[in-house]
C-alpha positions in Angstrom: 181.0 94.0 141.5 179.8 91.1 143.6 177.8 88.3 142.0 177.0 90.6 139.0 175.7 93.4 141.3 177.3 96.8 141.4 178.7 98.0 144.7 175.9 99.5 146.8 173.2 97.7 144.8 173.2 94.5 146.8 170.5 94.1 149.5 170.0 91.4 152.1 167.8 89.4 149.8 169.5 86.1 148.8 168.2 85.9 145.2 168.4 89.5 144.0 168.5 90.1 140.3 170.9 92.8 139.1 169.3 96.1 138.0 170.9 95.9 134.6 169.3 92.5 133.9 165.9 93.7 135.0 166.2 96.8 132.9 166.7 94.6 129.8 163.8 92.3 130.8 161.3 95.1 131.4 162.3 97.1 128.3 161.4 94.1 126.0 158.2 93.4 127.9 155.0 94.7 126.3 152.3 96.5 128.2 152.2 99.3 130.9 152.1 97.1 134.0 154.6 94.6 135.3 153.5 91.8 137.7 156.1 90.4 140.0 154.4 87.7 142.2 157.7 87.3 144.2 158.6 91.0 145.0 161.7 90.1 147.0 164.2 92.8 147.0 162.1 95.2 144.9 164.3 95.3 141.9 161.3 95.0 139.5 159.6 97.9 141.2 162.7 100.1 141.2 163.3 99.5 137.5 159.6 99.9 136.6 159.7 103.4 138.3 162.9 104.3 136.4 161.3 103.3 133.1 158.0 105.1 133.8 156.1 101.8 134.0 153.6 100.6 136.6 154.4 97.5 138.7 152.5 95.2 141.0 154.7 93.4 143.5 153.5 90.7 145.7 155.6 89.7 148.8 154.5 87.8 151.9 157.7 88.3 154.0 157.3 91.5 156.0 161.1 92.0 156.0 161.2 92.1 152.2 158.1 94.3 152.1 160.0 96.8 154.1 163.0 96.5 151.8 160.7 97.1 148.7 159.3 100.1 150.4 162.8 101.6 151.0 164.1 100.8 147.4 161.0 102.2 145.6 160.1 105.0 148.1 156.5 103.8 147.7 154.1 102.8 150.5 152.7 99.4 149.5 149.0 98.7 149.3 148.2 95.7 151.6 145.7 93.0 150.7 145.0 90.4 153.3 144.3 86.8 152.5 
């Protein structure tokens, strides 16, 4: 374990939340869809998929969008500003 993250779980994102913590947060959250306006490393999306929930992740940094794509195996929808 490194900074609360299991070996192999850590990504290059500097503020990644451990999967176990996000599991607990999403399990107690009501509703079908989770909104994460700072998608970052994609932890929210990964856990939402594992818990059969929908998730909307917003991320401006193309490097992190690519990371989210890899972790969730989902091609993101892109909305321009």
